[in-house]
N, C-alpha and C positions, 0 to 999 in steps of 0.2 A: 422748523428753524433753522436760522439765517449763521454765517461761516463766524468763529468770536474773531474775536485780532485782541491779541494780546500785547501789550504794556507795557514795560518795566520804567521803575518811579527811582525814587534814589532822592534823599531829600538833605538834609546840612541845619547848620544853630546858625552857620555863618555865612554862604553862603560857597565858601569857595573848598571848603574840605565835607565830601562828600560820602555817605554808605548809603547801600542798597539799601527801601526799603523797604522793595516788595513788583510783585509778575501780578497785575489785575488780566482780565477778558470782560471782555465789553462788544455787544452789536455795533454792525456799522451806524456810528450814530449815534448810537448809548455815550452816557456821564458816564463816571464811575467816583462811588464814591469809598473816602480813604480815613482812616481814625486815627489819629494820635496825630497830626504828619508838627512836623516842627516848624521854626523860620521861612526859609525855603523848600524849594519841592522843585525836578525837572523830571520828562518821565520820557520816553522815546517811539516810538513801535518797534515787538521784541520779536520778529518774526522775520522772513527774507525779505519783503518791499522796507523793511524797515531802515531807520533816519538817522540823521543824528541829534543832541539832548539839544533838547525847549531850551531857549533862554530862561535863567530860576523866575517860581513865578513869587513873588512874595503871600505871606497871610497878610489877611487884612483886620480880622474880628479875633474871635476867645471861643470864639464853640469850637467842640470839639474832633465837628467831624469838617471834610471838606471834599467840596463838590469839583470833578472833576471835570474839566469838555472835555477832549486828547482833542477832536474835531477843530476845534475853538481854540485852540489858546489858552482856556480860563480856567482860573482856580476861585473860590467861592464858598468862603471858610461860614456853617450857616446849623443851625438844627436842624435834622434831619422832619421835610412831615409829608405828608398824605403824598404828594404826588413822586413821596422817595421809593417807595414802597418798593420793592421786586429789583430793586437797580441790583449791581454786583457795586461788591465792599474787599475790599484789602485792608487790611488789621497789619502792624505789624509785625513785621516778619515775615509779611505775604501769603498770612494762610488768607481763603477767599470762599465770599459768602455771596448771599444774594439777603439786603436788609426783608428782612421776615415782619416786622415788627420799630416803632422808637419812641419815650414818651420820655419827659422832661420836666423838676422842677421850673412854674414863671420866672423864680431869678438866677437859674441856668445853676444853682448848689447840687444838681445830682443829676441820669438818669440810668433809662434805660432801653437796651435794643435788644429785638431777638432779630437773629440771623439762620437764615437755612444753609447746610453747606449739604452736598452730593459732591459724592464721586465713580467710576465706576475700574473696574480692573477687564486688563485683555486674555488673550489664551497667549500664551509663551509656546 
């Protein structure tokens, strides 16, 4: 498995006042899923190779999930499909998991998804 890249994400309802949303980790070139993101988001790499915040990316749909392609600077609001299973996802507040399954009603009135969470402890 390759080295993970940390990404810090902030969100805003008006594009001016920003709140920390969470930090997600991706493999190089891997997109990041986000749940329940407000109208605007911005991100930056959160390691020693860190950068400045990107320009705000505005919501383009009313779907509950956002696919962020940090290497390309692209945000896409969507209903995840089979091609998104296995991708990392950040929940509001910063909890991280990998998408295991996702389904939704045809009219978008409800949805269900399953995430896998993993952890480890280092000896002190």
